[in-house]
Z-matrix of the N, CA and C atoms (Angstrom, degrees):
N
C 1 1.454
C 2 1.527 1 110.76
N 3 1.340 2 116.25 1 -40.33
C 4 1.456 3 119.51 2 179.14
C 5 1.523 4 110.79 3 -60.58
N 6 1.327 5 117.14 4 -38.27
C 7 1.460 6 121.91 5 179.53
C 8 1.522 7 111.12 6 -63.04
N 9 1.353 8 118.00 7 -42.37
C 10 1.463 9 121.35 8 177.21
C 11 1.516 10 111.37 9 -62.78
N 12 1.325 11 116.02 10 -45.08
C 13 1.456 12 120.25 11 178.94
C 14 1.525 13 110.39 12 -63.17
N 15 1.312 14 116.29 13 -41.42
C 16 1.464 15 120.56 14 179.21
C 17 1.529 16 110.69 15 -61.85
N 18 1.334 17 118.09 16 -40.92
C 19 1.466 18 121.30 17 178.67
C 20 1.521 19 111.69 18 -64.37
N 21 1.317 20 116.38 19 -42.26
C 22 1.473 21 120.50 20 178.92
C 23 1.522 22 109.96 21 -63.22
N 24 1.340 23 116.29 22 -46.86
C 25 1.455 24 119.97 23 -178.25
C 26 1.523 25 112.77 24 -68.34
N 27 1.315 26 117.30 25 -33.73
C 28 1.464 27 119.49 26 -175.73
C 29 1.523 28 111.89 27 -66.24
N 30 1.318 29 118.08 28 -31.37
C 31 1.462 30 120.43 29 177.49
C 32 1.522 31 110.79 30 -60.50
N 33 1.318 32 116.51 31 -47.19
C 34 1.461 33 121.03 32 -179.58
C 35 1.519 34 111.63 33 -78.83
N 36 1.311 35 117.27 34 -30.24
C 37 1.460 36 120.84 35 -176.45
C 38 1.519 37 111.63 36 -63.16
N 39 1.320 38 117.37 37 -39.91
C 40 1.462 39 120.26 38 -178.90
C 41 1.527 40 110.40 39 -60.71
N 42 1.319 41 116.63 40 -41.79
C 43 1.464 42 121.48 41 178.18
C 44 1.524 43 109.93 42 -64.32
N 45 1.325 44 116.96 43 -45.45
C 46 1.471 45 121.54 44 179.85
C 47 1.523 46 110.29 45 -62.45
N 48 1.321 47 117.14 46 -46.47
C 49 1.463 48 120.86 47 -179.09
C 50 1.523 49 110.40 48 -59.07
N 51 1.314 50 117.10 49 -48.17
C 52 1.461 51 120.02 50 -178.97
C 53 1.523 52 111.43 51 -60.47
N 54 1.335 53 117.78 52 -41.10
C 55 1.469 54 119.71 53 179.81
C 56 1.522 55 111.14 54 -69.35
N 57 1.321 56 117.92 55 -34.05
C 58 1.456 57 120.78 56 179.42
C 59 1.522 58 111.91 57 -71.70
N 60 1.325 59 117.16 58 -38.85
C 61 1.456 60 120.67 59 -179.27
C 62 1.527 61 110.54 60 -63.53
N 63 1.321 62 117.23 61 -34.04
C 64 1.455 63 121.56 62 -179.84
C 65 1.527 64 113.15 63 -83.50
N 66 1.322 65 118.43 64 -6.84
C 67 1.456 66 121.97 65 -175.31
C 68 1.520 67 111.31 66 -71.94
N 69 1.328 68 116.25 67 125.29
C 70 1.468 69 122.34 68 -178.05
C 71 1.526 70 112.54 69 -64.84
N 72 1.327 71 117.83 70 -36.72
C 73 1.460 72 121.11 71 -179.72
C 74 1.523 73 109.66 72 -62.56
N 75 1.312 74 116.83 73 -47.23
C 76 1.466 75 120.75 74 -178.55
C 77 1.512 76 112.02 75 -61.88
N 78 1.320 77 117.21 76 -36.80
C 79 1.455 78 119.99 77 -179.12
C 80 1.525 79 111.45 78 -61.46
N 81 1.334 80 117.13 79 -26.69
C 82 1.457 81 121.27 80 -176.60
C 83 1.522 82 113.89 81 -91.72
N 84 1.318 83 119.00 82 -14.47
C 85 1.458 84 121.44 83 -178.18
C 86 1.520 85 108.61 84 -91.45
N 87 1.346 86 116.29 85 116.65
C 88 1.461 87 118.61 86 179.87
C 89 1.527 88 110.89 87 -56.41
N 90 1.275 89 117.23 88 143.65
C 91 1.461 90 127.81 89 175.77
C 92 1.525 91 112.37 90 77.11
N 93 1.338 92 119.95 91 -45.35
C 94 1.463 93 120.82 92 -177.58
C 95 1.521 94 111.79 93 -60.78
N 96 1.330 95 117.09 94 -48.41
C 97 1.453 96 120.22 95 -178.99
C 98 1.516 97 111.85 96 -61.21
N 99 1.319 98 116.06 97 -42.73
C 100 1.460 99 121.05 98 178.23
C 101 1.517 100 110.85 99 -63.67
N 102 1.333 101 116.53 100 -39.28
C 103 1.469 102 119.29 101 -178.31
C 104 1.522 103 111.09 102 -65.04
N 105 1.322 104 117.78 103 -34.22
C 106 1.465 105 120.80 104 178.35
C 107 1.528 106 109.88 105 -65.19
N 108 1.326 107 116.38 106 -42.83
C 109 1.471 108 119.33 107 178.31
C 110 1.527 109 111.14 108 -63.77
N 111 1.320 110 117.69 109 -37.53
C 112 1.462 111 121.26 110 178.27
C 113 1.528 112 110.58 111 -65.21
N 114 1.322 113 116.24 112 -39.76
C 115 1.465 114 120.34 113 179.58
C 116 1.518 115 110.26 114 -64.40
N 117 1.315 116 116.70 115 -36.19
C 118 1.470 117 119.24 116 179.56
C 119 1.528 118 110.50 117 -59.75
N 120 1.327 119 115.89 118 -35.22
C 121 1.457 120 119.67 119 -179.58
C 122 1.531 121 111.92 120 -70.53
N 123 1.315 122 117.79 121 -36.55
C 124 1.466 123 120.73 122 -178.14
C 125 1.518 124 108.74 123 -143.72
N 126 1.331 125 116.72 124 117.44
C 127 1.463 126 119.89 125 -176.84
C 128 1.513 127 110.75 126 -122.15
N 129 1.324 128 113.75 127 146.21
C 130 1.455 129 120.30 128 169.66
C 131 1.526 130 106.96 129 -146.14
N 132 1.301 131 118.01 130 -172.71
C 133 1.466 132 121.02 131 -176.26
C 134 1.519 133 111.19 132 -60.29
N 135 1.308 134 116.89 133 -42.84
C 136 1.473 135 120.20 134 179.42
C 137 1.529 136 110.66 135 -62.42
N 138 1.329 137 116.82 136 -40.90
C 139 1.454 138 120.54 137 177.94
C 140 1.528 139 110.92 138 -63.35
N 141 1.334 140 116.49 139 -40.85
C 142 1.461 141 119.63 140 178.18
C 143 1.521 142 111.22 141 -64.07
N 144 1.325 143 116.74 142 -37.01
C 145 1.472 144 120.19 143 176.37
C 146 1.527 145 109.74 144 -63.58
N 147 1.327 146 116.24 145 -41.45
C 148 1.465 147 120.60 146 177.30
C 149 1.531 148 110.68 147 -61.74
N 150 1.312 149 116.70 148 -43.85
C 151 1.460 150 120.44 149 178.75
C 152 1.525 151 111.57 150 -61.22
N 153 1.320 152 116.94 151 -39.91
C 154 1.464 153 119.75 152 177.39
C 155 1.524 154 111.04 153 -63.82
N 156 1.328 155 116.92 154 -37.05
C 157 1.466 156 120.46 155 177.06
C 158 1.525 157 110.41 156 -64.79
N 159 1.333 158 116.54 157 -45.12
C 160 1.469 159 120.42 158 179.54
C 161 1.525 160 109.83 159 -63.48
N 162 1.332 161 116.82 160 -41.22
C 163 1.467 162 120.50 161 178.47
C 164 1.534 163 110.32 162 -61.33
N 165 1.323 164 117.59 163 -43.49
C 166 1.467 165 121.32 164 177.34
C 167 1.522 166 110.04 165 -60.15
N 168 1.326 167 116.71 166 -44.22
C 169 1.464 168 122.15 167 178.84
C 170 1.525 169 110.80 168 -58.14
N 171 1.320 170 116.66 169 -49.73
C 172 1.467 171 121.67 170 -178.56
C 173 1.526 172 111.07 171 -66.16
N 174 1.333 173 117.34 172 -43.42
C 175 1.467 174 120.70 173 179.51
C 176 1.520 175 111.11 174 -60.97
N 177 1.322 176 117.40 175 -38.89
C 178 1.468 177 120.97 176 -178.81
C 179 1.522 178 111.51 177 -70.23
N 180 1.329 179 116.77 178 -34.12
C 181 1.471 180 119.66 179 178.70
C 182 1.518 181 110.14 180 -70.45
N 183 1.316 182 116.29 181 -40.68
C 184 1.453 183 119.84 182 -178.19
C 185 1.520 184 110.41 183 78.28
N 186 1.307 185 116.33 184 -155.93
C 187 1.462 186 121.58 185 -178.95
C 188 1.521 187 109.97 186 -81.17
N 189 1.315 188 114.95 187 142.46
C 190 1.459 189 118.43 188 175.58
C 191 1.518 190 108.19 189 -107.46
N 192 1.325 191 115.52 190 143.94
C 193 1.459 192 119.52 191 -179.82
C 194 1.532 193 109.87 192 -84.70
N 195 1.301 194 116.51 193 176.82
C 196 1.473 195 121.57 194 -175.27
C 197 1.530 196 111.93 195 -64.19
N 198 1.316 197 117.93 196 -37.63
C 199 1.468 198 121.22 197 178.91
C 200 1.529 199 109.97 198 -63.97
N 201 1.329 200 116.46 199 -44.42
C 202 1.461 201 120.76 200 178.77
C 203 1.526 202 110.87 201 -64.83
N 204 1.307 203 115.95 202 -40.13
C 205 1.466 204 120.44 203 179.19
C 206 1.526 205 110.17 204 -62.64
N 207 1.324 206 117.06 205 -43.89
C 208 1.468 207 120.57 206 178.28
C 209 1.519 208 110.96 207 -63.08
N 210 1.325 209 117.09 208 -39.66
C 211 1.469 210 120.09 209 178.08
C 212 1.521 211 110.32 210 -62.08
N 213 1.302 212 116.90 211 -42.83
C 214 1.456 213 121.44 212 179.88
C 215 1.529 214 110.90 213 -63.33
N 216 1.320 215 116.69 214 -42.81
C 217 1.460 216 120.97 215 177.71
C 218 1.523 217 110.12 216 -64.82
N 219 1.345 218 116.32 217 -44.60
C 220 1.465 219 121.73 218 177.82
C 221 1.520 220 111.15 219 -57.20
N 222 1.318 221 114.93 220 -48.28
C 223 1.470 222 120.86 221 -177.95
C 224 1.522 223 110.65 222 -62.36
N 225 1.323 224 116.86 223 -39.92
C 226 1.468 225 119.48 224 -177.73
C 227 1.525 226 112.32 225 -74.73
N 228 1.332 227 118.15 226 -16.03
C 229 1.460 228 120.88 227 -179.78
C 230 1.520 229 113.23 228 -95.54
N 231 1.326 230 117.37 229 -3.41
C 232 1.455 231 119.55 230 176.71
C 233 1.518 232 108.56 231 -64.82
N 234 1.288 233 116.97 232 -177.70
C 235 1.466 234 119.36 233 -173.31
C 236 1.531 235 112.55 234 -49.54
N 237 1.321 236 114.89 235 151.36
C 238 1.470 237 122.75 236 -171.03
C 239 1.523 238 113.28 237 -58.51
N 240 1.340 239 118.00 238 -42.26
C 241 1.466 240 120.76 239 -179.73
C 242 1.523 241 110.57 240 -63.64
N 243 1.315 242 116.27 241 -43.98
C 244 1.458 243 120.66 242 -179.37
C 245 1.528 244 110.48 243 -64.67
N 246 1.310 245 115.98 244 -40.55
C 247 1.456 246 121.16 245 178.92
C 248 1.525 247 110.53 246 -61.61
N 249 1.315 248 116.16 247 -45.00
C 250 1.466 249 120.37 248 180.00
C 251 1.522 250 110.53 249 -63.23
N 252 1.330 251 117.40 250 -43.18
C 253 1.472 252 120.75 251 179.42
C 254 1.520 253 110.72 252 -60.80
N 255 1.320 254 115.56 253 -42.82
C 256 1.459 255 122.10 254 -178.87
C 257 1.531 256 110.55 255 -60.04
N 258 1.315 257 117.05 256 -52.53
C 259 1.461 258 121.21 257 -179.05
C 260 1.515 259 112.75 258 -67.82
N 261 1.334 260 116.62 259 -41.06
C 262 1.463 261 120.40 260 -179.30
C 263 1.522 262 111.58 261 -64.15
N 264 1.313 263 117.50 262 -38.47
C 265 1.471 264 120.49 263 179.19
C 266 1.512 265 110.75 264 -60.29
N 267 1.316 266 116.14 265 -47.44
C 268 1.461 267 119.76 266 179.13
C 269 1.525 268 110.86 267 -65.48
N 270 1.330 269 116.11 268 -46.59
C 271 1.458 270 120.28 269 -178.02
C 272 1.526 271 111.72 270 -59.44
N 273 1.325 272 117.45 271 -51.76
C 274 1.470 273 119.29 272 -175.76
C 275 1.521 274 111.60 273 -67.73
N 276 1.315 275 117.50 274 -34.49
C 277 1.461 276 118.94 275 178.60
C 278 1.524 277 110.53 276 -66.19
N 279 1.307 278 116.89 277 -44.02
C 280 1.464 279 120.30 278 178.03
C 281 1.524 280 109.93 279 -65.48
N 282 1.317 281 116.55 280 -49.03
C 283 1.463 282 121.28 281 -175.09
C 284 1.524 283 112.14 282 -63.60
N 285 1.336 284 118.09 283 -37.98
C 286 1.455 285 120.93 284 -175.04
C 287 1.526 286 114.44 285 -93.75
N 288 1.303 287 117.88 286 -2.48
C 289 1.466 288 120.35 287 -179.79
C 290 1.519 289 110.32 288 -71.31
N 291 1.324 290 115.38 289 130.54
C 292 1.463 291 120.49 290 179.70
C 293 1.523 292 111.47 291 -93.32
N 294 1.322 293 117.06 292 1.76
C 295 1.460 294 120.74 293 -176.62
C 296 1.526 295 110.44 294 -142.62
N 297 1.320 296 116.22 295 139.35
C 298 1.461 297 119.71 296 175.82
C 299 1.528 298 111.72 297 -67.75
N 300 1.320 299 117.35 298 -20.39
C 301 1.466 300 120.73 299 175.44
C 302 1.525 301 110.07 300 -60.83
N 303 1.319 302 116.39 301 -41.63
C 304 1.463 303 120.28 302 177.51
C 305 1.528 304 110.86 303 -62.62
N 306 1.313 305 116.94 304 -37.14
C 307 1.463 306 121.32 305 178.92
C 308 1.534 307 109.80 306 -65.97
N 309 1.321 308 116.58 307 -39.15
C 310 1.467 309 120.42 308 177.38
C 311 1.527 310 110.68 309 -62.95
N 312 1.334 311 116.98 310 -41.83
C 313 1.469 312 120.35 311 177.18
C 314 1.525 313 110.30 312 -62.34
N 315 1.311 314 115.96 313 -42.92
C 316 1.460 315 120.45 314 179.35
C 317 1.530 316 110.87 315 -61.38
N 318 1.309 317 116.87 316 -40.56
C 319 1.465 318 121.25 317 -179.38
C 320 1.528 319 111.50 318 -64.20
N 321 1.321 320 118.12 319 -42.08
C 322 1.472 321 119.18 320 -179.59
C 323 1.524 322 110.53 321 -69.32
N 324 1.317 323 116.91 322 -33.64
C 325 1.463 324 120.43 323 177.16
C 326 1.526 325 109.78 324 -68.95
N 327 1.323 326 116.51 325 -40.39
C 328 1.461 327 120.29 326 177.93
C 329 1.531 328 110.42 327 -64.04
N 330 1.308 329 116.91 328 -38.27
C 331 1.470 330 119.99 329 176.45
C 332 1.525 331 110.82 330 -63.11
N 333 1.330 332 117.00 331 -40.87
C 334 1.464 333 120.70 332 176.17
C 335 1.530 334 110.49 333 -62.76
N 336 1.316 335 116.83 334 -37.59
C 337 1.469 336 121.77 335 176.20
C 338 1.525 337 110.14 336 -61.85
N 339 1.325 338 116.73 337 -46.47
C 340 1.468 339 120.58 338 179.61
C 341 1.521 340 111.74 339 -62.67
N 342 1.318 341 116.80 340 -27.40
C 343 1.469 342 121.78 341 179.71
C 344 1.527 343 112.67 342 -94.47
N 345 1.335 344 116.66 343 15.14
C 346 1.470 345 123.93 344 176.37
C 347 1.526 346 113.72 345 62.73
N 348 1.319 347 117.29 346 25.25
C 349 1.459 348 120.73 347 179.66
C 350 1.528 349 111.96 348 -90.40
N 351 1.324 350 115.98 349 -21.48
C 352 1.462 351 121.07 350 171.19
C 353 1.524 352 107.36 351 -136.67
N 354 1.332 353 116.04 352 154.63
C 355 1.465 354 119.02 353 179.73
C 356 1.527 355 110.57 354 -96.19
N 357 1.324 356 116.33 355 178.51
C 358 1.467 357 119.99 356 -175.48
C 359 1.529 358 111.91 357 -65.96
N 360 1.316 359 118.11 358 -33.98
C 361 1.468 360 120.02 359 178.07
C 362 1.532 361 111.05 360 -66.55
N 363 1.330 362 116.67 361 -43.43
C 364 1.465 363 120.02 362 176.59
C 365 1.521 364 110.92 363 -62.86
N 366 1.336 365 116.53 364 -38.84
C 367 1.462 366 120.54 365 177.19
C 368 1.527 367 110.47 366 -59.64
N 369 1.325 368 116.67 367 -44.17
C 370 1.470 369 119.75 368 179.55
C 371 1.525 370 111.82 369 -66.48
N 372 1.337 371 118.15 370 -39.57
C 373 1.469 372 121.02 371 176.26
C 374 1.526 373 110.83 372 -60.44
N 375 1.320 374 115.70 373 -44.36
C 376 1.464 375 119.30 374 -179.39
C 377 1.524 376 110.56 375 -67.33
N 378 1.332 377 117.43 376 -38.80
C 379 1.477 378 120.25 377 174.95
C 380 1.525 379 109.92 378 -56.95
N 381 1.319 380 116.77 379 -46.54
C 382 1.468 381 121.27 380 179.08
C 383 1.528 382 110.26 381 -58.47
N 384 1.329 383 116.91 382 -47.37
C 385 1.460 384 120.89 383 -178.61
C 386 1.514 385 113.15 384 -63.76
N 387 1.317 386 116.54 385 -43.08
C 388 1.465 387 120.69 386 178.68
C 389 1.528 388 109.74 387 -61.71
N 390 1.313 389 115.62 388 -46.87
C 391 1.472 390 120.95 389 -177.70
C 392 1.527 391 111.59 390 -62.24
N 393 1.333 392 118.11 391 -34.11
C 394 1.462 393 121.95 392 -172.64
C 395 1.528 394 114.39 393 -102.47
N 396 1.301 395 117.34 394 14.46
C 397 1.466 396 121.23 395 179.38
C 398 1.525 397 111.13 396 -105.85
N 399 1.307 398 115.13 397 148.20
C 400 1.460 399 121.97 398 170.79
C 401 1.524 400 106.26 399 -73.74
N 402 1.304 401 117.63 400 128.07
C 403 1.468 402 121.37 401 -168.95
C 404 1.534 403 112.73 402 -59.34
N 405 1.329 404 119.09 403 -38.75
C 406 1.469 405 119.65 404 -179.51
C 407 1.522 406 111.53 405 -64.60
N 408 1.328 407 116.91 406 -40.59
C 409 1.472 408 120.40 407 176.31
C 410 1.524 409 110.56 408 -67.37
N 411 1.318 410 116.33 409 -40.08
C 412 1.457 411 120.66 410 -179.86
C 413 1.526 412 110.94 411 -60.43
N 414 1.315 413 116.82 412 -41.56
C 415 1.468 414 120.80 413 177.91
C 416 1.532 415 109.74 414 -60.50
N 417 1.324 416 116.81 415 -43.43
C 418 1.470 417 120.49 416 179.26
C 419 1.522 418 111.10 417 -63.09
N 420 1.317 419 116.65 418 -42.47
C 421 1.468 420 120.24 419 -179.69
C 422 1.524 421 110.85 420 -65.93
N 423 1.311 422 117.58 421 -44.35
C 424 1.462 423 121.73 422 -173.54
C 425 1.523 424 112.76 423 -79.24
N 426 1.313 425 117.85 424 -44.49
C 427 1.452 426 120.45 425 -168.36
C 428 1.522 427 115.24 426 -98.79
N 429 1.315 428 118.84 427 -11.89
C 430 1.472 429 120.53 428 -179.25
C 431 1.519 430 110.73 429 -70.14
N 432 1.310 431 115.62 430 138.86
C 433 1.459 432 120.02 431 175.52
C 434 1.523 433 110.32 432 -66.70
N 435 1.321 434 115.30 433 -42.45
C 436 1.460 435 120.71 434 179.57
C 437 1.525 436 109.09 435 -98.39
N 438 1.318 437 114.70 436 161.72
C 439 1.456 438 119.49 437 177.90
C 440 1.527 439 108.54 438 -62.56
N 441 1.321 440 117.33 439 132.79
C 442 1.468 441 120.57 440 179.66
C 443 1.529 442 112.38 441 -60.72
N 444 1.302 443 115.60 442 165.03
C 445 1.457 444 121.66 443 -177.32
C 446 1.522 445 111.42 444 -62.68
N 447 1.308 446 115.07 445 160.12
C 448 1.456 447 121.83 446 178.95
C 449 1.527 448 111.82 447 -56.74
N 450 1.312 449 116.56 448 -37.25
C 451 1.466 450 119.75 449 -177.50
C 452 1.530 451 110.88 450 -66.37
N 453 1.332 452 117.90 451 -39.03
C 454 1.465 453 120.97 452 177.90
C 455 1.523 454 109.47 453 -65.19
N 456 1.316 455 116.69 454 -44.59
C 457 1.457 456 120.08 455 -179.22
C 458 1.528 457 111.74 456 -67.38
N 459 1.324 458 116.12 457 -37.30
C 460 1.472 459 120.94 458 -178.60
C 461 1.525 460 110.85 459 -55.12
N 462 1.314 461 117.25 460 -41.78
C 463 1.454 462 120.86 461 -176.44
C 464 1.527 463 113.34 462 -86.51
N 465 1.311 464 117.03 463 7.18
C 466 1.454 465 120.31 464 -179.91
C 467 1.520 466 113.67 465 -120.97
N 468 1.328 467 116.25 466 16.38
C 469 1.463 468 118.70 467 176.04
C 470 1.529 469 110.83 468 -67.43
N 471 1.322 470 118.24 469 -35.06
C 472 1.466 471 121.08 470 -179.74
C 473 1.527 472 112.08 471 -66.92
N 474 1.322 473 117.13 472 -25.65
C 475 1.465 474 120.25 473 179.36
C 476 1.523 475 111.99 474 -76.28
N 477 1.320 476 116.38 475 -18.31
C 478 1.458 477 120.15 476 -177.17
C 479 1.516 478 113.21 477 91.76
N 480 1.323 479 117.72 478 0.39
C 481 1.464 480 120.99 479 -179.75
C 482 1.519 481 112.59 480 -91.65
N 483 1.319 482 117.64 481 -8.63
C 484 1.462 483 121.97 482 178.32
C 485 1.527 484 108.81 483 -140.45
N 486 1.308 485 115.40 484 154.18
C 487 1.464 486 121.48 485 179.07
C 488 1.522 487 108.42 486 -136.73
N 489 1.322 488 115.73 487 148.22
C 490 1.468 489 119.46 488 177.72
C 491 1.527 490 108.80 489 -99.32
N 492 1.321 491 114.72 490 138.72
C 493 1.461 492 121.07 491 176.43
C 494 1.514 493 107.91 492 -123.21
N 495 1.326 494 115.11 493 124.91
C 496 1.458 495 120.40 494 -179.23
C 497 1.519 496 109.78 495 -95.68
N 498 1.314 497 114.80 496 139.74
C 499 1.454 498 121.25 497 177.65
C 500 1.522 499 108.29 498 -81.43
N 501 1.309 500 115.78 499 161.82
C 502 1.461 501 120.06 500 176.89
C 503 1.528 502 108.97 501 -63.75
N 504 1.313 503 115.61 502 137.54
C 505 1.461 504 120.02 503 179.41
C 506 1.519 505 110.61 504 -71.10
N 507 1.305 506 115.17 505 141.64
C 508 1.462 507 120.97 506 177.18
C 509 1.523 508 108.48 507 -106.91
N 510 1.307 509 115.41 508 162.50
C 511 1.462 510 120.72 509 -178.24
C 512 1.526 511 111.40 510 -59.94
N 513 1.329 512 117.01 511 -39.09
C 514 1.468 513 119.68 512 -178.44
C 515 1.537 514 113.04 513 -84.48
N 516 1.336 515 118.01 514 1.74
C 517 1.465 516 124.81 515 176.48
C 518 1.536 517 113.71 516 57.65
N 519 1.315 518 116.80 517 32.07
C 520 1.462 519 119.84 518 175.25
C 521 1.529 520 109.18 519 -89.89
N 522 1.290 521 114.60 520 157.66
C 523 1.462 522 121.38 521 176.48
C 524 1.538 523 111.67 522 55.35
N 525 1.320 524 116.13 523 53.95
C 526 1.464 525 120.78 524 -177.69
C 527 1.532 526 113.49 525 -96.90
N 528 1.316 527 117.26 526 -2.70
C 529 1.463 528 120.30 527 179.10
C 530 1.532 529 110.42 528 -70.49
N 531 1.323 530 117.23 529 138.83
C 532 1.469 531 118.87 530 178.13
C 533 1.527 532 111.02 531 -72.14
N 534 1.301 533 114.94 532 161.84
C 535 1.456 534 121.71 533 173.64
C 536 1.525 535 106.36 534 -106.72
N 537 1.318 536 117.04 535 140.00
C 538 1.465 537 121.52 536 -177.61
C 539 1.514 538 110.12 537 -108.37
N 540 1.325 539 115.37 538 136.19
C 541 1.466 540 120.85 539 -179.18
C 542 1.530 541 109.11 540 -133.64
N 543 1.319 542 114.96 541 155.49
C 544 1.461 543 120.32 542 175.28
C 545 1.519 544 108.04 543 -73.03
N 546 1.332 545 116.37 544 135.98
C 547 1.463 546 121.30 545 179.01
C 548 1.527 547 110.60 546 -76.21
N 549 1.319 548 115.54 547 170.62
C 550 1.469 549 120.97 548 177.43
C 551 1.535 550 110.32 549 -61.40
N 552 1.325 551 116.36 550 -37.41
C 553 1.469 552 119.34 551 179.91
C 554 1.526 553 110.27 552 -70.36
N 555 1.327 554 117.17 553 -34.69
C 556 1.456 555 121.13 554 174.74
C 557 1.520 556 111.22 555 -64.59
N 558 1.324 557 116.08 556 -39.86
C 559 1.475 558 120.58 557 177.33
C 560 1.529 559 111.02 558 -65.37
N 561 1.333 560 116.46 559 -37.59
C 562 1.476 561 119.14 560 177.68
C 563 1.526 562 110.74 561 -61.62
N 564 1.330 563 115.93 562 -42.75
C 565 1.465 564 119.73 563 177.65
C 566 1.524 565 110.32 564 -60.88
N 567 1.325 566 117.21 565 -44.37
C 568 1.470 567 121.56 566 178.41
C 569 1.536 568 110.80 567 -59.57
N 570 1.337 569 116.64 568 -43.74
C 571 1.468 570 121.24 569 179.94
C 572 1.531 571 111.02 570 -63.92
N 573 1.325 572 116.38 571 -43.85
C 574 1.475 573 120.23 572 178.58
C 575 1.525 574 110.68 573 -59.69
N 576 1.321 575 116.26 574 -43.60
C 577 1.464 576 119.94 575 -179.90
C 578 1.519 577 111.61 576 -61.92
N 579 1.324 578 116.22 577 -45.48
C 580 1.474 579 119.92 578 -179.78
C 581 1.515 580 111.53 579 -61.78
N 582 1.327 581 116.45 580 -36.91
C 583 1.465 582 120.33 581 -175.83
C 584 1.529 583 112.79 582 -80.77
N 585 1.319 584 118.35 583 -39.86
C 586 1.462 585 120.75 584 -169.70
C 587 1.517 586 116.03 585 -110.90
N 588 1.320 587 118.90 586 -0.54
C 589 1.474 588 119.01 587 -176.07
C 590 1.506 589 113.36 588 -62.09
C-alpha cells in the first residue's frame, strides 16, 4: 500500500519540487531553500508532506514586491547566528506542523514580517507558539472574535499565547484561581490573521 501511495504522490511531488526550487521567496529564506534541494535528491512520503506544507506556505504568502524582497535579503545577511535562528524557526515550524492551518498562520505572520509590522524576534516567538499549540485551541485563539474561554487559554500558557495572572491573596483564601489572558504576542498573531487572511 505504501508503494501505491508513494507512486501517486511522486507524480505530483516532482511538479511541486520544481516549482518550489524556482521560487524566489524560498531562495532568500535560509535553510528552507536548501532543504527543498535536499528533498529533490531523496524523497519519501514524509518529504512529500513537507513539500506540501512549503507549497501551502508559499501560496499563502503570494508574490512579494521588491521592497519585501530586499528586506528578506537584508534580514538573511545580518549576523550568522541571527540568520540561522531566522531560517531554523521557519523550517522547524513548517516541518513539525501537524496541520496546514498552522502553516497558514505562519504565512500571514511572515507576510506581516515582510511588511515591517513585526520584527524577527516576534516572528520567532510566534513560530514557537504555533509549533507548540494544539491546533484546535490555536484556531480558537487566533480566529475568535472574542477572547477564548479561560480553559482554552489555561492550556496555552506554554505556547506563549496566554499568560496567567494571580489575584492578591485574601485572608479567607477565596477566589485563588488565576485569570488567563492572551499575551501581546498572541494579540499580534490575531492581528496578522485579521489583516492578511
